[in-house]
C-alpha positions, 0 to 999 in steps of 0.5 A: 749901520743903515748910512754905512750898508747903503754907501755900499755897491757891488765891484765894477764889471771892470774890476773883473780883470783882476780875477785873472790872477788867479791863474798865478795862484793856482801857480803859486801855491805848490811850492808851500804844498810841496814844503808843507811836510818840513813845516813843524806840525801845529800847536792845534794838531788833532783840532778838527776843520771844516772847510765851506766853499763859495757860490758854484763850487765843491769841495774840488775848490777848497782841496788845496787848503784842505791838503795843506792843513792836513800835512799841518797836522790839523784833522780837515775836511770838506763840508759833505754837501755837494756844490755850493748853490747857494740853497736854490737847488733845494725845494722849500718853502720859507716855513722850512726854516729853523727858530733861528731865521727872522724875517719880516713876513713876506706875501709873495716867495721867492727863494729869498731864504734859500741860504738859510735852509742850505745853512741849516742843512750844514748844521745839520751836518755840523751836528753829525761830525761833532757827535762822532769825532766829540771834539770843537770844529772850527768853520773856514768858509771861502765867499757864500761859504763864509757867510754860512760858518758864521751862521752856524756858527750863531746858533751852533756855540758850542759845536764851532770854536772859531771861524775864519772866512775869506771874501765873505759878505758880511753885508747885504748877503748878495746884495753887494757881490758880481751875484746879484743879477744872477738871484735878482732874476729869478726874482727874489729882493735883495732888500728883504734879504738884507733886512733879515741878515740885520735883525739877525745879527742883533744875536752875536756871534760869540765865536772868535771870527777871522776876517780876510779881505782883499781891495782888490776882490771883483766878486764880493766888495770889500767894504761888504767884507767887513764885519762891523756887528762882532765884538770878536772879529780880527780883519786880516787885509791881502793882495789877492782876487777873490777866485785865488784867495783859497789858493793863495800861501799867504792867506794859507799862513793866516789861516793857520795862525787863526786856527792855532789861536786859543777858542776861549 
């Protein structure tokens, strides 16, 4: 595992030009949105689905996908926690994290546990919603949202029945993403974060995972979006820009297929 991780690197800045294709995805999504009502209801109509946005995004970014899923019969909602700022906007200390996180002691803490702290807030939200709806919840996560969804599923096996990620970093946290500089400027030790992620992976995720990734992703290294840990993961490659995955009709079809699969 370590040899594979060392070979990874963030996407090249020159590749960011490919993200301009997002405008095309926004145009393409209108057809399936308009035609969704003509499609038969999903085999799992009535199932509860929560969609978690990516870094710097809010529930507005996932509204088209959620709207499409609702027209297919799913009970769908956003995460309800505002803009996803990776937890850097939430005051906390390392000791505030829940017991499921395992980290090497750190003399100087610069917020490296901000994402785990945010994930704890997501898990609180999931517990509340599960108590209200009385059904398992399927999680869809875009980019960082997918990482949060994975970690919530790891700690809540009786609440989360499956996970679908879209361009989400499974390896290294922000280290192999275009956001690496943002976290380094805040003084965060990305190697320390990566080590903590590897330690947590010793406790496997038991639920089915569908990991959607694109080799033309200019935000998250596609190699880092490959799940090398889970026993029940299925990888699906698509041709889509990172910022357009949540608007891509092909991705939507894969999401619906994954939601319709038996959870057990």
